C-alpha atoms as one frame of an Amber mdcrd trajectory, in Angstrom:
protein
 105.379 106.804 115.039 108.314 104.514 115.430 110.296 104.115 118.611 112.767
 101.287 118.980 113.407 100.126 122.510 116.135  97.808 123.681 114.928  96.410
 126.983 116.836  94.163 129.336 114.319  91.660 130.707 114.890  91.036 134.427
 116.035  87.502 135.251 116.712  86.744 131.580 120.142  87.224 130.016 118.710
  88.752 126.845 117.937  92.137 125.417 114.582  92.384 123.675 114.263  94.780
 120.786 110.806  96.354 120.562 109.161  98.978 118.428 105.962 100.861 119.131
 103.648 100.785 116.129 100.142 102.051 115.474  97.190 100.759 113.498  96.168
 102.895 110.517  92.584 103.890 109.675  92.201 100.744 107.542  93.167  98.530
 110.493  96.628  97.716 109.141  99.674  97.239 111.291 103.209  97.505 109.942
 105.569  94.866 111.285 108.921  96.547 111.955 111.636  95.910 109.384 114.063
  94.300 111.840 111.399  91.713 112.723 110.431  91.093 109.088 114.086  90.508
 108.177 114.824  88.291 111.164 111.747  86.098 110.559 111.996  86.238 106.757
 108.528  87.742 106.477 107.829  88.660 102.883 104.708  89.325 100.864 102.081
  86.561 101.194 103.754  84.755 104.112 100.811  83.433 106.165 100.502  84.722
 109.720  98.177  83.556 112.457  96.856  86.286 114.735  94.933  85.602 117.912
  93.917  87.372 121.098  95.603  86.006 124.221  93.688  88.076 126.750  92.330
  91.596 127.195  95.468  93.454 126.137  97.685  90.964 124.318  97.754  89.526
 120.831  99.977  86.863 119.349 101.179  86.903 115.754 102.779  83.642 114.630
 104.454  82.918 111.317 102.920  79.820 109.788 104.999  77.233 108.007 102.804
  75.649 105.318 105.062  72.608 104.999 104.965  71.987 108.746 101.166  72.365
 108.825 100.806  69.931 105.927 103.127  67.436 107.627 101.175  67.607 110.913
  97.828  67.262 109.130  99.052  64.241 107.169 100.235  62.595 110.405  97.002
  63.340 112.260  94.736  62.324 109.392  96.641  59.338 107.983  94.286  56.797
 109.582  91.133  58.606 108.415  89.227  58.304 105.147  89.093  61.991 104.193
  86.898  61.390 101.132  84.316  59.614 103.299  84.363  62.419 105.878  84.013
  65.074 103.129  81.068  63.168 101.634  79.361  62.926 105.040  79.846  66.654
 105.661  78.493  67.557 102.190  75.468  65.317 102.722  74.781  66.813 106.150
  75.080  70.387 104.829  72.829  69.623 101.858  70.166  68.073 104.094  70.264
  71.050 106.461  69.977  73.471 103.516  67.023  71.524 102.063  65.202  71.757
 105.415  66.016  75.437 105.930  65.132  76.493 102.391  62.376  73.946 101.635
  59.933  76.665 100.548  62.398  78.106  98.054  63.694  74.783  96.734  60.204
  73.302  96.364
């Protein structure tokens, strides 16, 4: 079912275009065409989806270049190889303890 609504939001000088969509039996949701075109959403564009509260979800288009830039800025002072090594060592030690009987 597709119903497009143009709603004037009180106190805001904008008209919001909305469409009612449903989730199919496989859990898929179709993003309306006017939104896909406006946001340049094409196949394999990464989206972040999260629950805001009991009846709201947020879907945000992710910009891989922007994420990479932010990560580089945040991590530039850190030795990533050292951190990765420490994590691997910690995971291996935990696995050895948990599966000692199997590993011998």
